[in-house]
C-alpha positions in Angstrom: 201.7 266.1 -65.0 202.2 262.7 -66.5 201.7 259.5 -64.6 204.3 256.9 -65.2 203.7 253.2 -64.6 206.7 251.0 -64.4 206.2 247.7 -66.1 208.3 244.7 -65.4 208.3 240.9 -65.1 208.9 238.5 -62.2 209.3 234.8 -62.1 208.6 232.4 -59.2 208.9 228.7 -58.7 205.7 226.9 -58.1 205.7 224.0 -55.6 203.6 221.8 -57.8 204.2 219.0 -60.3 204.6 219.6 -64.0 201.2 218.1 -64.8 199.5 220.8 -62.6 201.2 223.5 -64.7 200.0 221.8 -67.9 196.4 221.8 -66.6 196.7 225.4 -65.5 197.8 226.5 -69.0 194.6 225.0 -70.5 192.4 226.2 -67.7 189.8 228.9 -68.2 190.8 230.3 -64.8 194.1 231.5 -66.3 192.4 233.9 -68.7 190.1 235.1 -65.9 193.1 235.8 -63.6 194.8 237.8 -66.3 191.6 239.8 -67.0 191.0 240.4 -63.3 194.6 241.4 -62.5 195.8 243.1 -65.7 198.9 240.9 -65.7 200.3 238.7 -68.4 201.1 235.2 -67.2 203.1 232.4 -68.7 204.5 229.1 -67.4 207.9 227.6 -68.0 210.1 224.9 -66.6 213.4 225.9 -65.0 216.0 223.4 -66.3 217.7 221.0 -63.9 221.1 222.2 -62.8 220.1 225.8 -62.2 219.8 225.3 -58.4 220.9 228.1 -56.1 223.1 227.8 -53.1 224.8 224.6 -54.4 221.8 222.4 -54.2 221.5 219.9 -56.9 218.3 219.3 -58.8 217.4 216.2 -60.7 214.3 217.5 -62.4 213.0 220.6 -64.0 211.0 222.9 -61.7 207.7 224.5 -62.8 207.7 228.3 -62.7 205.4 231.2 -63.5 206.3 234.4 -65.2 204.1 237.5 -64.6 204.3 240.8 -66.4 202.7 244.2 -65.8 202.9 246.9 -63.2 204.0 246.0 -59.7 200.4 245.6 -58.5 199.4 243.6 -61.6 202.3 241.2 -61.2 201.6 240.6 -57.5 197.9 240.1 -58.0 198.6 237.8 -60.9 201.1 235.6 -58.9 198.6 235.4 -56.0 195.8 234.3 -58.3 198.0 231.6 -59.9 199.2 230.3 -56.5 195.6 230.1 -55.3 194.5 228.1 -58.3 197.7 225.9 -58.4 197.8 225.0 -54.8 193.9 225.0 -54.4 
């Protein structure tokens, strides 16, 4: 029997300022999170004007993108949130 692992990506907004994301991108912790969880993690800014439910946004919103299996993505996101909100 062949075991199949479903890979995917998920993005989530981070309730932090843009400078926190910039520091995270350069942090040695990011590499450690990826090694420990097996996920691939990238940060991006969601442009203003992409708000849901009719809310208006004036600024871009920091987001994280995690790739891997379901468990890898979940663990990666949790690691990033712990460091970001630390």
